[in-house]
C-alpha positions in Angstrom: -5.5 58.7 -23.4 -5.2 57.1 -20.0 -7.3 54.0 -19.1 -8.4 53.7 -15.5 -7.5 50.5 -13.8 -10.2 48.5 -12.2 -9.3 48.1 -8.5 -10.5 44.5 -8.7 -7.6 43.7 -11.0 -5.0 45.5 -9.1 -2.1 43.3 -7.8 -3.1 42.8 -4.2 -6.8 42.4 -4.9 -6.4 39.8 -7.7 -4.4 37.6 -5.4 -7.1 37.7 -2.7 -9.6 36.4 -5.3 -7.5 33.9 -7.2 -5.8 32.1 -4.2 -9.1 30.8 -2.7 -10.3 29.7 -6.2 -7.1 27.8 -6.8 -7.3 26.1 -3.4 -11.0 25.2 -4.0 -10.2 23.7 -7.5 -7.2 21.8 -6.2 -9.1 20.2 -3.3 -12.0 19.4 -5.7 -9.7 17.6 -8.1 -8.1 15.6 -5.3 -11.5 14.6 -3.8 -12.9 13.6 -7.2 -9.8 11.6 -8.1 -9.9 9.6 -4.8 -11.8 6.4 -4.8 -12.7 7.1 -1.1 -13.5 10.4 0.5 -10.5 11.2 2.8 -13.0 13.0 5.1 -15.3 10.1 5.6 -15.9 8.8 9.1 -15.4 5.2 10.0 -18.6 3.6 11.4 -18.5 0.8 14.0 -19.9 -2.4 12.7 -22.0 -2.8 15.9 -23.7 0.5 15.1 -24.6 -0.7 11.6 -25.9 -4.1 12.9 -27.9 -2.4 15.7 -29.7 -0.1 13.2 -29.2 -1.1 9.6 -32.1 1.1 8.4 -30.3 4.2 9.7 -27.5 3.5 7.2 -29.6 2.2 4.3 -29.1 4.1 1.0 -26.1 5.9 2.5 -22.4 5.4 1.9 -20.6 4.1 5.0 -17.0 3.4 5.7 -15.9 0.5 7.9 -12.5 -0.7 8.9 -11.5 -4.1 10.3 -9.8 -7.4 9.8 -10.9 -10.0 7.3 -11.8 -13.1 9.3 -13.0 -15.4 6.5 -14.0 -15.4 2.9 -16.0 -17.5 0.5 -15.4 -17.3 -3.3 -17.0 -19.5 -5.9 -16.4 -18.9 -9.6 -15.3 -15.3 -8.9 -18.2 -14.4 -6.7 -18.6 -14.4 -3.0 -18.1 -12.4 0.2 -15.8 -12.0 3.1 -16.4 -11.3 6.8 -15.0 -8.1 8.2 -14.6 -7.7 12.0 -13.8 -4.8 14.1 -13.6 -4.7 17.9 -17.5 -4.3 18.1 -18.8 -7.0 15.7 -18.6 -8.6 12.2 -20.4 -8.1 9.0 -20.5 -9.7 5.5 -19.0 -7.6 2.7 -19.6 -8.2 -1.0 -16.6 -6.6 -2.7 -16.7 -4.7 -5.9 -13.4 -6.0 -7.3 -10.8 -7.8 -5.2 -11.0 -10.2 -2.3 -8.6 -9.3 0.5 -6.7 -12.1 2.3 -7.8 -13.5 5.6 -6.1 -11.6 8.4 -5.7 -8.4 6.2 -6.7 -5.1 7.7 -8.9 -3.2 5.2 -11.1 -0.1 5.0 -14.3 -0.6 2.9 -16.7 2.0 1.7 -20.1 0.8 0.5 -23.9 0.8 1.2 -25.8 -1.2 3.8 -28.5 -3.7 2.8 -30.6 -6.3 4.5 -29.9 -9.4 2.3 -32.9 -11.2 3.8 -35.2 -11.2 6.8 -36.8 -14.3 8.2 -39.0 -13.6 11.2 -36.9 -11.7 13.7 -33.6 -12.8 12.0 -31.9 -10.8 9.3 -28.6 -10.7 7.4 -27.2 -7.3 7.1 -24.4 -6.8 4.5 -22.3 -4.1 3.0 -22.1 -3.9 -0.8 -18.8 -2.2 -1.6 -18.9 0.8 -3.8 -17.3 0.3 -7.3 -13.8 1.7 -7.4 -12.7 1.1 -3.8 -11.0 -1.5 -1.7 
């Protein structure tokens, strides 16, 4: 008795289905294992400061140089500056050294608003530096 082969399982056809699935699974594992999305776009600090509500509740990535930091009993913040401005960052774990170039991913919040003055900060996402 001869069993008919399913054309879907023939040599050439199976490769055309398995290869994209393997690539998709590999990319998914890499993205999940990264603490930061390698495809994220770096936002200018001046854009965040000009319109903090635009970035509220969204994950943002900023890159710059640490200009100062304040740590008291393990808690504090540091100032991150790029060529467009500076913003306070509350880190998830570690505090970078002054002068160090870092990339931070976190969410934007207004720490407080008094009249027409406000303090916009970035709260770093857990798991990233």
